[in-house]
HTML snippet that shows the backbone in 3Dmol.js (N, CA, C, O; Angstrom):
<script src="https://3Dmol.org/build/3Dmol-min.js"></script>
<div id="view" style="width:600px;height:400px;position:relative"></div>
<script>
const pdb = `
ATOM      1  N   MET A   1      50.932  26.994  87.812  1.00  0.00           N
ATOM      2  CA  MET A   1      52.304  27.421  87.792  1.00  0.00           C
ATOM      3  C   MET A   1      52.465  28.505  86.730  1.00  0.00           C
ATOM      4  O   MET A   1      51.926  28.384  85.630  1.00  0.00           O
ATOM      5  N   LEU A   2      53.204  29.561  87.057  1.00  0.00           N
ATOM      6  CA  LEU A   2      53.465  30.620  86.093  1.00  0.00           C
ATOM      7  C   LEU A   2      54.476  30.154  85.056  1.00  0.00           C
ATOM      8  O   LEU A   2      55.520  29.598  85.397  1.00  0.00           O
ATOM      9  N   GLN A   3      54.154  30.388  83.776  1.00  0.00           N
ATOM     10  CA  GLN A   3      55.033  30.026  82.672  1.00  0.00           C
ATOM     11  C   GLN A   3      55.244  31.261  81.800  1.00  0.00           C
ATOM     12  O   GLN A   3      54.332  32.068  81.626  1.00  0.00           O
ATOM     13  N   THR A   4      56.446  31.402  81.258  1.00  0.00           N
ATOM     14  CA  THR A   4      56.783  32.547  80.424  1.00  0.00           C
ATOM     15  C   THR A   4      57.151  32.083  79.025  1.00  0.00           C
ATOM     16  O   THR A   4      57.877  31.104  78.851  1.00  0.00           O
ATOM     17  N   LEU A   5      56.636  32.804  78.024  1.00  0.00           N
ATOM     18  CA  LEU A   5      56.985  32.558  76.625  1.00  0.00           C
ATOM     19  C   LEU A   5      57.558  33.832  76.022  1.00  0.00           C
ATOM     20  O   LEU A   5      57.011  34.918  76.211  1.00  0.00           O
ATOM     21  N   GLU A   6      58.661  33.694  75.298  1.00  0.00           N
ATOM     22  CA  GLU A   6      59.217  34.815  74.541  1.00  0.00           C
ATOM     23  C   GLU A   6      58.532  34.807  73.179  1.00  0.00           C
ATOM     24  O   GLU A   6      58.322  33.746  72.592  1.00  0.00           O
ATOM     25  N   LEU A   7      58.184  35.995  72.676  1.00  0.00           N
ATOM     26  CA  LEU A   7      57.327  36.090  71.501  1.00  0.00           C
ATOM     27  C   LEU A   7      57.937  36.879  70.351  1.00  0.00           C
ATOM     28  O   LEU A   7      58.732  37.797  70.555  1.00  0.00           O
ATOM     29  N   HIS A   8      57.543  36.499  69.132  1.00  0.00           N
ATOM     30  CA  HIS A   8      57.792  37.292  67.927  1.00  0.00           C
ATOM     31  C   HIS A   8      56.743  38.404  67.866  1.00  0.00           C
ATOM     32  O   HIS A   8      55.650  38.255  68.411  1.00  0.00           O
ATOM     33  N   ASN A   9      57.070  39.517  67.204  1.00  0.00           N
ATOM     34  CA  ASN A   9      56.123  40.583  66.835  1.00  0.00           C
ATOM     35  C   ASN A   9      55.571  41.399  67.998  1.00  0.00           C
ATOM     36  O   ASN A   9      54.691  42.234  67.788  1.00  0.00           O
ATOM     37  N   LEU A  10      56.045  41.191  69.180  1.00  0.00           N
ATOM     38  CA  LEU A  10      55.579  41.964  70.343  1.00  0.00           C
ATOM     39  C   LEU A  10      56.500  43.166  70.473  1.00  0.00           C
ATOM     40  O   LEU A  10      57.680  43.017  70.788  1.00  0.00           O
ATOM     41  N   SER A  11      55.961  44.368  70.229  1.00  0.00           N
ATOM     42  CA  SER A  11      56.863  45.511  70.171  1.00  0.00           C
ATOM     43  C   SER A  11      56.375  46.775  70.866  1.00  0.00           C
ATOM     44  O   SER A  11      57.158  47.707  71.051  1.00  0.00           O
ATOM     45  N   CYS A  12      55.103  46.835  71.258  1.00  0.00           N
ATOM     46  CA  CYS A  12      54.616  48.104  71.802  1.00  0.00           C
ATOM     47  C   CYS A  12      53.502  47.878  72.823  1.00  0.00           C
ATOM     48  O   CYS A  12      53.064  46.751  73.054  1.00  0.00           O
ATOM     49  N   GLY A  13      53.064  48.966  73.420  1.00  0.00           N
ATOM     50  CA  GLY A  13      51.985  48.904  74.399  1.00  0.00           C
ATOM     51  C   GLY A  13      50.677  48.426  73.808  1.00  0.00           C
ATOM     52  O   GLY A  13      49.891  47.768  74.490  1.00  0.00           O
ATOM     53  N   GLY A  14      50.434  48.749  72.540  1.00  0.00           N
ATOM     54  CA  GLY A  14      49.219  48.271  71.877  1.00  0.00           C
ATOM     55  C   GLY A  14      49.222  46.755  71.752  1.00  0.00           C
ATOM     56  O   GLY A  14      48.201  46.100  71.961  1.00  0.00           O
ATOM     57  N   CYS A  15      50.391  46.203  71.404  1.00  0.00           N
ATOM     58  CA  CYS A  15      50.538  44.741  71.323  1.00  0.00           C
ATOM     59  C   CYS A  15      50.280  44.122  72.698  1.00  0.00           C
ATOM     60  O   CYS A  15      49.576  43.120  72.816  1.00  0.00           O
ATOM     61  N   ALA A  16      50.852  44.726  73.723  1.00  0.00           N
ATOM     62  CA  ALA A  16      50.699  44.213  75.088  1.00  0.00           C
ATOM     63  C   ALA A  16      49.231  44.230  75.506  1.00  0.00           C
ATOM     64  O   ALA A  16      48.748  43.276  76.117  1.00  0.00           O
ATOM     65  N   ALA A  17      48.517  45.313  75.177  1.00  0.00           N
ATOM     66  CA  ALA A  17      47.097  45.409  75.528  1.00  0.00           C
ATOM     67  C   ALA A  17      46.286  44.347  74.788  1.00  0.00           C
ATOM     68  O   ALA A  17      45.384  43.737  75.363  1.00  0.00           O
ATOM     69  N   THR A  18      46.605  44.127  73.518  1.00  0.00           N
ATOM     70  CA  THR A  18      45.911  43.096  72.739  1.00  0.00           C
ATOM     71  C   THR A  18      46.110  41.730  73.379  1.00  0.00           C
ATOM     72  O   THR A  18      45.158  40.964  73.526  1.00  0.00           O
ATOM     73  N   ILE A  19      47.345  41.425  73.757  1.00  0.00           N
ATOM     74  CA  ILE A  19      47.640  40.127  74.366  1.00  0.00           C
ATOM     75  C   ILE A  19      46.918  39.984  75.700  1.00  0.00           C
ATOM     76  O   ILE A  19      46.306  38.947  75.959  1.00  0.00           O
ATOM     77  N   ARG A  20      46.978  41.000  76.549  1.00  0.00           N
ATOM     78  CA  ARG A  20      46.308  40.916  77.861  1.00  0.00           C
ATOM     79  C   ARG A  20      44.804  40.704  77.691  1.00  0.00           C
ATOM     80  O   ARG A  20      44.221  39.860  78.371  1.00  0.00           O
ATOM     81  N   THR A  21      44.176  41.451  76.800  1.00  0.00           N
ATOM     82  CA  THR A  21      42.730  41.333  76.574  1.00  0.00           C
ATOM     83  C   THR A  21      42.377  39.961  76.016  1.00  0.00           C
ATOM     84  O   THR A  21      41.441  39.310  76.480  1.00  0.00           O
ATOM     85  N   THR A  22      43.133  39.536  75.022  1.00  0.00           N
ATOM     86  CA  THR A  22      42.873  38.242  74.377  1.00  0.00           C
ATOM     87  C   THR A  22      43.002  37.092  75.369  1.00  0.00           C
ATOM     88  O   THR A  22      42.151  36.204  75.414  1.00  0.00           O
ATOM     89  N   LEU A  23      44.063  37.111  76.159  1.00  0.00           N
ATOM     90  CA  LEU A  23      44.266  36.016  77.120  1.00  0.00           C
ATOM     91  C   LEU A  23      43.248  36.071  78.249  1.00  0.00           C
ATOM     92  O   LEU A  23      42.854  35.031  78.776  1.00  0.00           O
ATOM     93  N   ASP A  24      42.819  37.266  78.627  1.00  0.00           N
ATOM     94  CA  ASP A  24      41.763  37.406  79.635  1.00  0.00           C
ATOM     95  C   ASP A  24      40.467  36.786  79.119  1.00  0.00           C
ATOM     96  O   ASP A  24      39.801  36.044  79.840  1.00  0.00           O
ATOM     97  N   ILE A  25      40.114  37.088  77.883  1.00  0.00           N
ATOM     98  CA  ILE A  25      38.891  36.523  77.278  1.00  0.00           C
ATOM     99  C   ILE A  25      38.993  35.002  77.186  1.00  0.00           C
ATOM    100  O   ILE A  25      38.000  34.297  77.363  1.00  0.00           O
ATOM    101  N   ALA A  26      40.205  34.496  76.907  1.00  0.00           N
ATOM    102  CA  ALA A  26      40.417  33.044  76.796  1.00  0.00           C
ATOM    103  C   ALA A  26      40.458  32.359  78.161  1.00  0.00           C
ATOM    104  O   ALA A  26      40.533  31.132  78.236  1.00  0.00           O
ATOM    105  N   GLY A  27      40.409  33.150  79.252  1.00  0.00           N
ATOM    106  CA  GLY A  27      40.338  32.557  80.585  1.00  0.00           C
ATOM    107  C   GLY A  27      41.659  32.423  81.311  1.00  0.00           C
ATOM    108  O   GLY A  27      41.712  31.797  82.369  1.00  0.00           O
ATOM    109  N   PHE A  28      42.725  32.990  80.776  1.00  0.00           N
ATOM    110  CA  PHE A  28      44.023  32.915  81.452  1.00  0.00           C
ATOM    111  C   PHE A  28      44.078  33.926  82.593  1.00  0.00           C
ATOM    112  O   PHE A  28      43.464  34.991  82.529  1.00  0.00           O
ATOM    113  N   THR A  29      44.822  33.573  83.633  1.00  0.00           N
ATOM    114  CA  THR A  29      44.954  34.459  84.790  1.00  0.00           C
ATOM    115  C   THR A  29      46.422  34.814  85.002  1.00  0.00           C
ATOM    116  O   THR A  29      47.318  34.197  84.426  1.00  0.00           O
ATOM    117  N   SER A  30      46.645  35.811  85.832  1.00  0.00           N
ATOM    118  CA  SER A  30      47.999  36.270  86.178  1.00  0.00           C
ATOM    119  C   SER A  30      48.818  36.613  84.936  1.00  0.00           C
ATOM    120  O   SER A  30      50.015  36.331  84.882  1.00  0.00           O
ATOM    121  N   VAL A  31      48.173  37.222  83.937  1.00  0.00           N
ATOM    122  CA  VAL A  31      48.859  37.559  82.689  1.00  0.00           C
ATOM    123  C   VAL A  31      49.729  38.794  82.901  1.00  0.00           C
ATOM    124  O   VAL A  31      49.276  39.812  83.425  1.00  0.00           O
ATOM    125  N   ARG A  32      50.983  38.682  82.483  1.00  0.00           N
ATOM    126  CA  ARG A  32      51.920  39.808  82.532  1.00  0.00           C
ATOM    127  C   ARG A  32      52.681  39.853  81.217  1.00  0.00           C
ATOM    128  O   ARG A  32      53.231  38.843  80.779  1.00  0.00           O
ATOM    129  N   VAL A  33      52.713  41.019  80.590  1.00  0.00           N
ATOM    130  CA  VAL A  33      53.456  41.206  79.353  1.00  0.00           C
ATOM    131  C   VAL A  33      54.673  42.060  79.672  1.00  0.00           C
ATOM    132  O   VAL A  33      54.542  43.141  80.247  1.00  0.00           O
ATOM    133  N   ASP A  34      55.853  41.583  79.302  1.00  0.00           N
ATOM    134  CA  ASP A  34      57.103  42.276  79.619  1.00  0.00           C
ATOM    135  C   ASP A  34      57.711  42.856  78.345  1.00  0.00           C
ATOM    136  O   ASP A  34      58.214  42.122  77.494  1.00  0.00           O
ATOM    137  N   LEU A  35      57.659  44.178  78.227  1.00  0.00           N
ATOM    138  CA  LEU A  35      58.270  44.867  77.092  1.00  0.00           C
ATOM    139  C   LEU A  35      59.664  45.391  77.431  1.00  0.00           C
ATOM    140  O   LEU A  35      60.361  45.904  76.555  1.00  0.00           O
ATOM    141  N   LEU A  36      60.074  45.268  78.684  1.00  0.00           N
ATOM    142  CA  LEU A  36      61.366  45.795  79.098  1.00  0.00           C
ATOM    143  C   LEU A  36      62.506  44.817  78.840  1.00  0.00           C
ATOM    144  O   LEU A  36      63.655  45.231  78.681  1.00  0.00           O
ATOM    145  N   SER A  37      62.203  43.542  78.798  1.00  0.00           N
ATOM    146  CA  SER A  37      63.244  42.557  78.523  1.00  0.00           C
ATOM    147  C   SER A  37      63.347  42.335  77.018  1.00  0.00           C
ATOM    148  O   SER A  37      62.422  42.648  76.268  1.00  0.00           O
ATOM    149  N   THR A  38      64.474  41.795  76.591  1.00  0.00           N
ATOM    150  CA  THR A  38      64.648  41.433  75.188  1.00  0.00           C
ATOM    151  C   THR A  38      65.073  39.984  75.154  1.00  0.00           C
ATOM    152  O   THR A  38      66.080  39.654  75.781  1.00  0.00           O
ATOM    153  N   PRO A  39      64.381  39.098  74.470  1.00  0.00           N
ATOM    154  CA  PRO A  39      63.152  39.359  73.718  1.00  0.00           C
ATOM    155  C   PRO A  39      61.966  39.585  74.658  1.00  0.00           C
ATOM    156  O   PRO A  39      61.982  39.180  75.821  1.00  0.00           O
ATOM    157  N   HIS A  40      60.938  40.245  74.119  1.00  0.00           N
ATOM    158  CA  HIS A  40      59.739  40.526  74.899  1.00  0.00           C
ATOM    159  C   HIS A  40      59.013  39.216  75.207  1.00  0.00           C
ATOM    160  O   HIS A  40      59.143  38.233  74.476  1.00  0.00           O
ATOM    161  N   SER A  41      58.243  39.219  76.305  1.00  0.00           N
ATOM    162  CA  SER A  41      57.637  37.957  76.728  1.00  0.00           C
ATOM    163  C   SER A  41      56.271  38.178  77.370  1.00  0.00           C
ATOM    164  O   SER A  41      55.886  39.295  77.715  1.00  0.00           O
ATOM    165  N   VAL A  42      55.556  37.061  77.513  1.00  0.00           N
ATOM    166  CA  VAL A  42      54.283  37.047  78.222  1.00  0.00           C
ATOM    167  C   VAL A  42      54.344  35.923  79.256  1.00  0.00           C
ATOM    168  O   VAL A  42      54.887  34.849  78.996  1.00  0.00           O
ATOM    169  N   THR A  43      53.783  36.191  80.422  1.00  0.00           N
ATOM    170  CA  THR A  43      53.719  35.205  81.497  1.00  0.00           C
ATOM    171  C   THR A  43      52.263  35.014  81.882  1.00  0.00           C
ATOM    172  O   THR A  43      51.506  35.982  81.963  1.00  0.00           O
ATOM    173  N   ALA A  44      51.869  33.775  82.119  1.00  0.00           N
ATOM    174  CA  ALA A  44      50.493  33.477  82.524  1.00  0.00           C
ATOM    175  C   ALA A  44      50.478  32.234  83.399  1.00  0.00           C
ATOM    176  O   ALA A  44      51.416  31.437  83.394  1.00  0.00           O
ATOM    177  N   GLU A  45      49.398  32.087  84.148  1.00  0.00           N
ATOM    178  CA  GLU A  45      49.187  30.898  84.979  1.00  0.00           C
ATOM    179  C   GLU A  45      48.784  29.750  84.056  1.00  0.00           C
ATOM    180  O   GLU A  45      47.798  29.847  83.325  1.00  0.00           O
ATOM    181  N   ILE A  46      49.563  28.651  84.098  1.00  0.00           N
ATOM    182  CA  ILE A  46      49.329  27.491  83.230  1.00  0.00           C
ATOM    183  C   ILE A  46      49.057  26.276  84.103  1.00  0.00           C
ATOM    184  O   ILE A  46      49.815  25.977  85.026  1.00  0.00           O
ATOM    185  N   GLU A  47      47.958  25.575  83.799  1.00  0.00           N
ATOM    186  CA  GLU A  47      47.549  24.417  84.606  1.00  0.00           C
ATOM    187  C   GLU A  47      48.259  23.129  84.205  1.00  0.00           C
ATOM    188  O   GLU A  47      48.649  22.344  85.069  1.00  0.00           O
ATOM    189  N   ASP A  48      48.433  22.900  82.882  1.00  0.00           N
ATOM    190  CA  ASP A  48      49.045  21.674  82.390  1.00  0.00           C
ATOM    191  C   ASP A  48      49.509  21.891  80.950  1.00  0.00           C
ATOM    192  O   ASP A  48      49.393  22.994  80.416  1.00  0.00           O
ATOM    193  N   GLU A  49      50.030  20.844  80.330  1.00  0.00           N
ATOM    194  CA  GLU A  49      50.559  20.955  78.958  1.00  0.00           C
ATOM    195  C   GLU A  49      49.477  21.346  77.956  1.00  0.00           C
ATOM    196  O   GLU A  49      49.741  22.106  77.024  1.00  0.00           O
ATOM    197  N   LYS A  50      48.263  20.833  78.141  1.00  0.00           N
ATOM    198  CA  LYS A  50      47.152  21.187  77.248  1.00  0.00           C
ATOM    199  C   LYS A  50      46.844  22.687  77.341  1.00  0.00           C
ATOM    200  O   LYS A  50      46.565  23.338  76.334  1.00  0.00           O
ATOM    201  N   HIS A  51      46.899  23.209  78.534  1.00  0.00           N
ATOM    202  CA  HIS A  51      46.665  24.632  78.761  1.00  0.00           C
ATOM    203  C   HIS A  51      47.780  25.468  78.120  1.00  0.00           C
ATOM    204  O   HIS A  51      47.513  26.546  77.588  1.00  0.00           O
ATOM    205  N   MET A  52      49.034  24.977  78.165  1.00  0.00           N
ATOM    206  CA  MET A  52      50.158  25.655  77.522  1.00  0.00           C
ATOM    207  C   MET A  52      49.963  25.689  76.011  1.00  0.00           C
ATOM    208  O   MET A  52      50.243  26.702  75.371  1.00  0.00           O
ATOM    209  N   GLU A  53      49.488  24.595  75.443  1.00  0.00           N
ATOM    210  CA  GLU A  53      49.242  24.558  73.994  1.00  0.00           C
ATOM    211  C   GLU A  53      48.134  25.536  73.615  1.00  0.00           C
ATOM    212  O   GLU A  53      48.193  26.156  72.553  1.00  0.00           O
ATOM    213  N   LEU A  54      47.130  25.680  74.471  1.00  0.00           N
ATOM    214  CA  LEU A  54      46.065  26.657  74.220  1.00  0.00           C
ATOM    215  C   LEU A  54      46.652  28.072  74.228  1.00  0.00           C
ATOM    216  O   LEU A  54      46.320  28.887  73.367  1.00  0.00           O
ATOM    217  N   LEU A  55      47.510  28.360  75.187  1.00  0.00           N
ATOM    218  CA  LEU A  55      48.165  29.667  75.249  1.00  0.00           C
ATOM    219  C   LEU A  55      48.922  29.946  73.953  1.00  0.00           C
ATOM    220  O   LEU A  55      48.776  31.021  73.370  1.00  0.00           O
ATOM    221  N   LYS A  56      49.723  28.992  73.503  1.00  0.00           N
ATOM    222  CA  LYS A  56      50.496  29.169  72.270  1.00  0.00           C
ATOM    223  C   LYS A  56      49.575  29.367  71.069  1.00  0.00           C
ATOM    224  O   LYS A  56      49.853  30.205  70.211  1.00  0.00           O
ATOM    225  N   THR A  57      48.491  28.613  70.998  1.00  0.00           N
ATOM    226  CA  THR A  57      47.548  28.732  69.882  1.00  0.00           C
ATOM    227  C   THR A  57      46.885  30.099  69.863  1.00  0.00           C
ATOM    228  O   THR A  57      46.776  30.721  68.806  1.00  0.00           O
ATOM    229  N   VAL A  58      46.447  30.569  71.011  1.00  0.00           N
ATOM    230  CA  VAL A  58      45.807  31.892  71.097  1.00  0.00           C
ATOM    231  C   VAL A  58      46.792  32.974  70.671  1.00  0.00           C
ATOM    232  O   VAL A  58      46.430  33.881  69.921  1.00  0.00           O
ATOM    233  N   LEU A  59      48.028  32.889  71.140  1.00  0.00           N
ATOM    234  CA  LEU A  59      49.030  33.883  70.762  1.00  0.00           C
ATOM    235  C   LEU A  59      49.342  33.830  69.271  1.00  0.00           C
ATOM    236  O   LEU A  59      49.437  34.872  68.621  1.00  0.00           O
ATOM    237  N   ARG A  60      49.504  32.617  68.717  1.00  0.00           N
ATOM    238  CA  ARG A  60      49.756  32.479  67.271  1.00  0.00           C
ATOM    239  C   ARG A  60      48.613  33.063  66.459  1.00  0.00           C
ATOM    240  O   ARG A  60      48.838  33.786  65.488  1.00  0.00           O
ATOM    241  N   ASP A  61      47.384  32.749  66.859  1.00  0.00           N
ATOM    242  CA  ASP A  61      46.206  33.204  66.119  1.00  0.00           C
ATOM    243  C   ASP A  61      46.086  34.724  66.095  1.00  0.00           C
ATOM    244  O   ASP A  61      45.423  35.283  65.222  1.00  0.00           O
ATOM    245  N   HIS A  62      46.725  35.390  67.050  1.00  0.00           N
ATOM    246  CA  HIS A  62      46.670  36.850  67.109  1.00  0.00           C
ATOM    247  C   HIS A  62      47.969  37.497  66.624  1.00  0.00           C
ATOM    248  O   HIS A  62      48.173  38.698  66.802  1.00  0.00           O
ATOM    249  N   GLY A  63      48.840  36.702  66.014  1.00  0.00           N
ATOM    250  CA  GLY A  63      50.044  37.245  65.388  1.00  0.00           C
ATOM    251  C   GLY A  63      51.268  37.347  66.269  1.00  0.00           C
ATOM    252  O   GLY A  63      52.209  38.070  65.942  1.00  0.00           O
ATOM    253  N   TYR A  64      51.271  36.628  67.396  1.00  0.00           N
ATOM    254  CA  TYR A  64      52.401  36.670  68.324  1.00  0.00           C
ATOM    255  C   TYR A  64      52.918  35.260  68.596  1.00  0.00           C
ATOM    256  O   TYR A  64      52.762  34.760  69.710  1.00  0.00           O
ATOM    257  N   PRO A  65      53.531  34.607  67.607  1.00  0.00           N
ATOM    258  CA  PRO A  65      54.017  33.246  67.834  1.00  0.00           C
ATOM    259  C   PRO A  65      55.204  33.223  68.799  1.00  0.00           C
ATOM    260  O   PRO A  65      55.985  34.173  68.850  1.00  0.00           O
ATOM    261  N   PRO A  66      55.337  32.143  69.557  1.00  0.00           N
ATOM    262  CA  PRO A  66      56.489  32.002  70.449  1.00  0.00           C
ATOM    263  C   PRO A  66      57.794  31.980  69.646  1.00  0.00           C
ATOM    264  O   PRO A  66      57.800  31.543  68.495  1.00  0.00           O
ATOM    265  N   LEU A  67      58.887  32.442  70.233  1.00  0.00           N
ATOM    266  CA  LEU A  67      60.182  32.404  69.560  1.00  0.00           C
ATOM    267  C   LEU A  67      60.591  30.982  69.200  1.00  0.00           C
ATOM    268  O   LEU A  67      61.377  30.776  68.276  1.00  0.00           O
ATOM    269  N   SER A  68      60.065  30.003  69.923  1.00  0.00           N
ATOM    270  CA  SER A  68      60.397  28.606  69.630  1.00  0.00           C
ATOM    271  C   SER A  68      59.800  28.145  68.305  1.00  0.00           C
ATOM    272  O   SER A  68      60.217  27.120  67.765  1.00  0.00           O
ATOM    273  N   ASP A  69      58.821  28.891  67.771  1.00  0.00           N
ATOM    274  CA  ASP A  69      58.257  28.579  66.453  1.00  0.00           C
ATOM    275  C   ASP A  69      59.207  29.092  65.378  1.00  0.00           C
ATOM    276  O   ASP A  69      59.800  30.162  65.517  1.00  0.00           O
ATOM    277  N   HIS A  70      59.344  28.324  64.313  1.00  0.00           N
ATOM    278  CA  HIS A  70      60.130  28.791  63.174  1.00  0.00           C
ATOM    279  C   HIS A  70      59.252  29.727  62.359  1.00  0.00           C
ATOM    280  O   HIS A  70      58.195  29.324  61.873  1.00  0.00           O
ATOM    281  N   VAL A  71      59.680  30.964  62.209  1.00  0.00           N
ATOM    282  CA  VAL A  71      58.932  31.949  61.442  1.00  0.00           C
ATOM    283  C   VAL A  71      59.755  32.298  60.220  1.00  0.00           C
ATOM    284  O   VAL A  71      60.896  32.745  60.339  1.00  0.00           O
ATOM    285  N   GLU A  72      59.174  32.092  59.034  1.00  0.00           N
ATOM    286  CA  GLU A  72      59.888  32.396  57.807  1.00  0.00           C
ATOM    287  C   GLU A  72      59.761  33.865  57.471  1.00  0.00           C
ATOM    288  O   GLU A  72      58.664  34.424  57.456  1.00  0.00           O
ATOM    289  N   ILE A  73      60.894  34.479  57.202  1.00  0.00           N
ATOM    290  CA  ILE A  73      60.930  35.875  56.792  1.00  0.00           C
ATOM    291  C   ILE A  73      61.253  35.896  55.303  1.00  0.00           C
ATOM    292  O   ILE A  73      62.251  35.311  54.883  1.00  0.00           O
ATOM    293  N   PRO A  74      60.413  36.570  54.487  1.00  0.00           N
ATOM    294  CA  PRO A  74      60.662  36.572  53.049  1.00  0.00           C
ATOM    295  C   PRO A  74      62.007  37.212  52.712  1.00  0.00           C
ATOM    296  O   PRO A  74      62.460  38.133  53.393  1.00  0.00           O
ATOM    297  N   ASP A  75      62.643  36.703  51.640  1.00  0.00           N
ATOM    298  CA  ASP A  75      63.923  37.249  51.200  1.00  0.00           C
ATOM    299  C   ASP A  75      63.788  38.686  50.714  1.00  0.00           C
ATOM    300  O   ASP A  75      64.680  39.508  50.923  1.00  0.00           O
ATOM    301  N   GLU A  76      62.672  38.979  50.069  1.00  0.00           N
ATOM    302  CA  GLU A  76      62.438  40.316  49.540  1.00  0.00           C
ATOM    303  C   GLU A  76      61.222  40.908  50.222  1.00  0.00           C
ATOM    304  O   GLU A  76      60.317  40.179  50.626  1.00  0.00           O
ATOM    305  N   PRO A  77      61.194  42.230  50.355  1.00  0.00           N
ATOM    306  CA  PRO A  77      60.035  42.864  50.983  1.00  0.00           C
ATOM    307  C   PRO A  77      58.745  42.580  50.212  1.00  0.00           C
ATOM    308  O   PRO A  77      58.740  42.507  48.983  1.00  0.00           O
ATOM    309  N   VAL A  78      57.673  42.424  50.947  1.00  0.00           N
ATOM    310  CA  VAL A  78      56.368  42.211  50.336  1.00  0.00           C
ATOM    311  C   VAL A  78      55.771  43.570  50.003  1.00  0.00           C
ATOM    312  O   VAL A  78      55.758  44.473  50.840  1.00  0.00           O
ATOM    313  N   GLU A  79      55.279  43.712  48.782  1.00  0.00           N
ATOM    314  CA  GLU A  79      54.652  44.977  48.394  1.00  0.00           C
ATOM    315  C   GLU A  79      53.145  44.793  48.370  1.00  0.00           C
ATOM    316  O   GLU A  79      52.644  43.797  47.847  1.00  0.00           O
ATOM    317  N   TYR A  80      52.434  45.734  48.924  1.00  0.00           N
ATOM    318  CA  TYR A  80      50.985  45.710  48.949  1.00  0.00           C
ATOM    319  C   TYR A  80      50.458  46.849  48.096  1.00  0.00           C
ATOM    320  O   TYR A  80      50.961  47.969  48.175  1.00  0.00           O
ATOM    321  N   ASN A  81      49.457  46.575  47.286  1.00  0.00           N
ATOM    322  CA  ASN A  81      48.841  47.590  46.451  1.00  0.00           C
ATOM    323  C   ASN A  81      47.434  47.837  47.002  1.00  0.00           C
ATOM    324  O   ASN A  81      46.554  46.988  46.869  1.00  0.00           O
ATOM    325  N   PHE A  82      47.231  48.987  47.610  1.00  0.00           N
ATOM    326  CA  PHE A  82      45.948  49.301  48.229  1.00  0.00           C
ATOM    327  C   PHE A  82      45.056  50.160  47.341  1.00  0.00           C
ATOM    328  O   PHE A  82      44.084  50.736  47.829  1.00  0.00           O
ATOM    329  N   SER A  83      45.365  50.262  46.036  1.00  0.00           N
ATOM    330  CA  SER A  83      44.525  51.087  45.163  1.00  0.00           C
ATOM    331  C   SER A  83      43.319  50.332  44.668  1.00  0.00           C
ATOM    332  O   SER A  83      42.509  50.882  43.922  1.00  0.00           O
TER     333      SER A  83
END
`;
const viewer = $3Dmol.createViewer("view");
viewer.addModel(pdb, "pdb");
viewer.setStyle({}, {cartoon: {color: "spectrum"}});
viewer.zoomTo();
viewer.render();
</script>
């Protein structure tokens, strides 16, 4: 059955390509990334609840957690020193 998840951090074609490639390698089929809707989403063929959890884990591990996940945003901007 096709299932759709709305995602954090999905914003461009590069993100969509990363998700499609990653899910293809993980064995998911019928993957579709939708950048035209808001919030952006990914759809894939899901066999059962265990398979859905694998999908969520793969997406989280690559920086695209589902909107249903609580994501903490820092109060102040994070500064990085690359020197």
